[in-house]
N, C-alpha and C positions, 0 to 999 in steps of 0.2 A: 731031441729039441731044446737049445737052453730055455734055464729060465731068465722072465724079462725085467729089470726094475725098474720100478717107478721112483721117477725125481723128481722135485720138486720143480715146477716154473715160474717165472718171474712170476704170473696172474694169482700162483697159489701164494706164494710171500707175501702180496699185498692186502688180498685176503684175510689172511692169520693177522697181520697187523692192527688190519680192524677190526677185527673180533678181539684181540688183546686191548685196544683202546674202549672199547665200547663195555667191554667188562670191567674196565678198568675204571672207566667212566659211571654208570648206572651200576652194576650185580656189586662191587666191593665197597657200597655206600654203607654205613653204619644205617640199621633203622633209627627216625629217629625218635629221642628220649621223651617220657611223659613227662610232663611236673609233676611230683605226687601230692594231694592237696593239704595244706597243714592242720593241724590240728581246728582249731578254729571253724576253716571251712567243710571239715569233717563233720563235726558238729551241728553248724546251720546244715546240712543238707541232710541228717539224720534225724532233723527235727523236723525242718520242712516235708520227706516222705512220711513220717508219723500226722505230720498235722493234714497231709493228701487223704493217708487212709484212716484214719480215726474222727479228723471233724468235718470227712468230703470237703478240704479247701479245694479250689484252684491254685495250683501250682504258682499262677500269676497275680494271684492275690495273697500271696502271703508276704507278711509283714514282718521281720526281729531287730525288735530296737539294738542298737550298738552298745556292746560291752562296756565298762570303766577300762582304759586304755592301761589300766595298773594291771586287771587280771589278766592273768596269763593260761590258757586252755593248754592242763597235759594231755598226750596222747594217751588213749586209752586202749587196752589190748584186745578189749574182747566189743562187740555192738554196746552203745550207748543207750539207758533204760530212759525212756519219754514219758512224764505224765499229766496232767493236769492235779496238781496239791490245792487249790483252793476250788472253792465251786465258780468263779470267773471263769473264761477259756483264756483271759487273756495272759496269763500266767503261764508258763510250762515248766517244769522242773527236768531237772535231763543228769542223770548222773551213774557214776564208771564205779564199778568193781573192783577194777586192777590199773592203777594205783586207786586211793578210793577218794573220791571227789563227789558235788553238787556245785552245779550253777540255776540259777531262777533266770529264765530270759522273758522279756514283756514279749506278748506277740498282736498282731492285727492280721484280721482275715478279712476282706472284701468279699463283698454277696458277687455271685457266679455275674449276674447282668453287671455290674459295675467292670467288674475287669472286663468284659465284652465289649462295655460302651468305651472304655479307657483303651483299647486296641484299635478298634474301630478308628474315633475320632482322640487321639494321645494331645494332642495341642487346645482342644476345646474347654472356651472354657462352661462350666457349671455350675450349678450352687450346691453345695458342699458343706460341713460342718466343722467351724474350727473353733481352735481353744485359744482365747485371747485374756489379756491380764486387766482386770478391771481399774489398776492404778498403777504407778510407772514400779516395777520392780527392777532396784538394784540386783548391778553382781554380786555375786555367794547369799543372795535370801534362798532359805531354805522354803520351798510351795508350799502350801495349806489350799486345800479345798474351795476357800472360801476367798482367795486371790483371784480366782480366774472364774470366766463363765465360758456356755459354749455359744456361737452365735451364728446364724446361715447367714455364707456369704460367695460369691462366686470367685473359682479357682480352677485350675486346671487339674485333672484328676489324675494324670501323669507325677504330679507336683507330690513324689510320698515323706518328703520331707515333712510336711503339716501336721501337727498336731491335730485329730479328729475329734477325740474325747479324752474326759480331764482323766481317763484311767489312765492315759498315757503318760502324765505329770506327775503318779503319784510315787511320794519321796526323789522325788526329784531337786536340784539347784541348779539356780540361773547363772551360765558363764558370761555374761553380757545386760548389760541394761535394757531392759523390756520396756518401751513405751507402753501408755493403754492403748486398749483398741488393737495393736498391732499383731498380727498371728502367729501365736507359737512354733518354732522349728525345734525338733529334734537338738538339730547342731546348736540348740540354743542353753540346750541343755543339758546336764551327767548327774550322773545318781550323786544323790546328797552321803554324808559320811551320817550314817546312823548310829554309829558306835564308837567311843573314842578308849585312846587307849588308857589309861588310867583310870578309867571309869566302872561304876558297878552295874553291872546287865544283869536281867534275869534269862538263865536258862529253864527252857519247858525239855523234858523229856517225857517222849512214850506218846500216845495216841489219845485225843480228845473223847473216843469213842471206847475206849478201855480203862487205860489206867494212867495218869499222867504226874510228873513230878516236878516243882518247880523249884529253883536255889539261885545264888546271886553269889555272882561269880566278878572277877575283877578282869576285863579288858587288858590284854597284853598287845594288841595293835588295834589298828583303827578299821574297820567297813563299810560297807557301802550296802544296800539291800542284796541277799543273793550270795554275799560272798563271805567265806568260811575263814574264819579268827581264832585266834588263841587265846584260851582264858582260863586262871589261875583260880583255884580254890582257897582264899586268901587265911583259914585256920590250918587246912592241909596241907597247902601248897602246889597240891597235886593240877597239873595243867590237863587241860582237856580242850576239844575244836568243837563249836558249835557254826551253824550258817546263822548269818543276819535275817531276821526276819520283819522286824521293823524298830523303831524308835528304845535302843536301850532293848531291847528283845532280842534273843535268840534261838535257835531249835537244835536239842541235841543231834549229832549225827547217831 
């Protein structure tokens, strides 16, 4: 008996062509690339996760004040270290070991009830605390606590640009004229320059609880709250770096 040889029929050829077309259309497509987070986004995500775990904050109730546009967050080669450096929980310190840098962020945390209420009725008006100027504040004014006051007024909880506490405007500069009584928004302010190039500043080295040294140095660049600036010892000419903590005040790294 002779061996039989199978030959392709026209129908088989059609099926093969169809299978090839399906493979080329669906099977050969590359996987969609996921765009990586920027260093700024990564820092914000790590800070939020830390606040959720440490302060038991609701993820939807965490607000991080925007950084000055001049600040560039560097990518960190390892997880960031986050803590509250001061007694108030409104300030968060973020540190990176490699490369070495640190930033101070202003944060606000809404109570869980307020978060739930804003989700249920995002457009409903409710009584909230707002910050308003006592008098006209012209553009470029460095805000002092006595220039503002907190009032109770109706607003939408979902409007997160409205400032709710005088703590939110510490060391801030007005970027437009603000009439008396008008609610202040985060977009109306920017961090004020607290250290100016060429001025003498006081650097504190060490912790208050153990040992502290204060030295007078010359600033080699401008700096706002939480920014790292270069300084020079006028006697030795040696340059060091510090973080701005107040008007003409820096802390050693």
